[in-house]
C-alpha positions, 0 to 999 in steps of 0.5 A: 786349371779349372780345378785350381780356380774352383778351389781358390774361388771357393776358399775366397768365397768361404772366408774373405767376403764380408758381404752379408748378402752372400750366404753359404756357397759351394763352387761346383764347377769352373768352366774355362773358355777355350781362349782362357779369357772367361770362366763360368763359375757354377755355384750351389747356394744353400737356402731358398730362391730368395737367398739364392737371388741375394747371394747371386747379387752379392757375388756379382758385386764381388766379382772384381775382388774375386778375380783380383784375388785369383790372379794373385793366388794363381800368379795369373797375368791376365785372369779370366773374366768371371761369370757366376751362375747358379747351379741347380743340377742337384735340385734336378737330380732330387726331383728326378729321384722323387719322380722315379720313386713315385713311379716305382711305388705306383708300379708295385701297387699295380702288380 
């Protein structure tokens, strides 16, 4: 169910929101609570921190619309409450890769 929700939410965000605050957004994951009453929607925002902040404000304002659309598309009588969260895992992976490369270069010079 989480994957179906992820796909539908991403489709809604890509083409049906007219809010200029919402930039390029990808839904990386949807974690549905055990009771299915809430879902945490992890999003990756292209751009800097300011762009991410604007996008998150836009998503907060669009939550009711997205939830309603999700209910219609997936035929849910009681759609979960949606909570959008910025996914920074790609930034962490990039930073770790950077540090590992730096360490390898340092080790190579010492040998």
